[in-house]
C-alpha positions in Angstrom: -29.8 -4.2 83.1 -33.0 -4.1 84.7 -36.2 -4.6 82.6 -39.4 -1.8 82.9 -40.8 -3.3 86.0 -37.7 -3.3 87.9 -37.3 0.1 86.6 -40.6 1.5 87.2 -40.7 0.3 90.4 -37.2 1.3 91.3 -37.7 4.8 90.7 -41.7 4.9 89.9 -41.9 9.1 89.6 -38.7 9.0 86.1 -41.2 5.7 85.1 -44.0 7.9 85.3 -42.5 11.2 83.5 -41.0 8.7 81.0 -44.1 6.9 79.6 -45.9 10.4 79.6 -43.1 11.5 77.2 -42.9 8.5 75.1 -46.8 8.4 74.7 -47.2 11.5 75.2 -49.1 11.3 71.7 -51.0 8.1 72.7 -48.8 5.0 70.4 -45.2 5.1 71.6 -43.3 7.8 70.0 -39.4 8.0 69.7 -36.0 7.6 67.9 -34.0 4.0 68.4 -30.3 4.2 67.6 -28.5 0.8 67.1 -24.9 0.3 66.8 -24.1 -0.4 62.9 -21.3 -2.9 62.3 -18.8 -0.4 61.6 -19.4 0.9 65.2 -20.9 4.0 64.5 -24.1 4.8 65.1 -28.0 4.4 63.3 -31.0 6.3 64.2 -34.6 4.9 63.2 -38.1 6.0 64.3 -40.0 3.5 65.8 -42.9 3.1 68.0 -42.3 1.8 71.4 -44.4 -0.4 73.2 -44.7 0.2 77.8 -46.5 -2.1 79.9 -46.5 -2.7 83.3 -43.8 -5.6 83.0 -41.8 -4.6 79.9 -40.8 -2.0 77.3 -41.0 -3.7 73.8 -40.4 -2.5 70.1 -41.5 -4.3 66.8 -39.2 -4.2 64.5 -39.1 -4.9 61.1 -36.5 -6.8 58.5 -34.5 -3.4 58.4 -30.2 -2.5 59.3 -32.2 -1.9 63.4 -32.9 -5.2 63.4 -29.9 -6.4 62.0 -27.9 -4.0 64.5 -30.3 -5.6 67.3 -29.6 -9.1 66.4 -25.8 -8.1 65.8 -25.1 -5.9 69.1 -28.3 -5.9 71.1 -27.0 -2.3 73.2 -29.7 0.5 72.1 -30.7 4.1 73.4 -34.5 5.2 72.8 -35.0 9.4 72.5 -38.4 10.3 72.8 -39.9 12.1 69.9 -40.1 15.8 70.5 -43.1 17.6 72.9 -45.2 20.5 70.6 -46.3 22.3 73.8 -42.7 21.7 75.9 -38.8 20.8 75.4 -38.7 18.6 78.4 -36.9 15.6 76.7 -36.6 11.4 78.0 -33.9 9.2 77.2 -33.4 5.3 78.1 -30.3 3.2 77.0 -29.6 -0.8 77.2 -29.9 -4.0 75.6 -32.7 -5.0 73.5 -33.4 -8.8 73.1 -35.9 -11.0 70.9 -38.8 -12.3 73.2 -39.1 -15.6 72.9 -42.0 -16.4 75.3 -45.1 -17.0 72.5 -47.4 -16.0 75.0 -46.1 -12.6 75.3 -45.4 -12.2 72.1 -49.2 -12.9 70.9 -50.3 -10.9 73.7 -48.6 -7.6 72.7 -49.2 -8.6 68.8 -52.8 -8.7 69.3 -53.3 -5.3 72.0 -50.9 -3.5 69.6 -52.7 -4.9 66.1 -50.0 -6.3 64.7 -50.2 -7.6 61.0 -49.5 -11.5 61.3 -48.8 -11.3 58.4 -45.4 -9.3 58.1 -42.1 -10.0 59.5 -41.8 -8.1 62.1 -40.1 -9.7 65.5 -40.5 -8.1 68.8 -37.7 -7.2 71.3 -37.9 -6.7 75.0 -35.9 -3.7 75.8 -33.9 -3.9 79.2 -33.1 -0.3 81.0 -29.3 0.3 82.4 -29.9 4.3 82.1 -32.9 6.6 81.8 -32.9 10.1 81.9 -35.6 13.2 81.7 -34.8 16.5 80.8 -37.5 18.7 82.2 -37.1 22.3 80.8 -37.9 24.8 83.4 -37.0 28.3 81.7 -35.8 28.8 78.5 -32.5 29.0 80.1 -32.7 26.5 83.2 -33.5 22.6 82.7 -33.3 20.0 85.8 -31.8 16.7 84.6 -33.2 13.6 86.6 -30.7 10.4 85.9 -30.7 6.9 87.0 -28.6 3.8 86.3 -29.0 0.0 87.0 -26.0 -0.3 89.5 -26.5 -4.4 88.7 -25.3 -3.4 85.4 -22.5 -0.8 86.2 -19.1 -3.2 85.6 -16.0 -1.6 86.7 -13.9 0.5 84.4 -10.1 0.3 84.6 -8.0 3.4 85.5 -6.1 4.7 82.7 -2.9 4.9 84.3 -0.3 2.5 85.6 1.5 -0.9 83.9 -2.0 -2.6 84.1 -3.6 -0.3 81.8 -4.1 -2.4 78.9 -4.4 -5.9 80.1 -7.5 -4.8 82.0 -8.5 -2.4 79.1 -8.1 -6.3 76.9 -10.8 -7.9 79.3 -13.7 -5.7 78.8 
């Protein structure tokens, strides 16, 4: 999966449009979807941090933090805009940031309280999408997929389907 820096280098216009929607109110705002232990979705409001190097989230002890620690898959959707119906979407995997210099730098930059039990996660990107409404009836969708993260799926016919599905 791509880091924000890799995605931004590959698709600078799309990255700028997504960053603009996520940070339209100043700090980043969006909805983070995680996967509950039973496999269902869980959605929470979050304040993602986008730097030139990465996409991050500070997460307090909560069900979403437990979800990310157990299964790092996520989807992030931009907060609705007041003046447009445009939408931004990212999905990939979240992992705790272990580098104390990165953690300290972002905590200082974002004024994250030192005495609060937050954990910083880096979000890698497998899919990035923006939908821009051209009119009430038409829209333009721009989609990017990290080709390195794609795992070919088995075809759904033939005698080897069950065996192929069991290893994916």
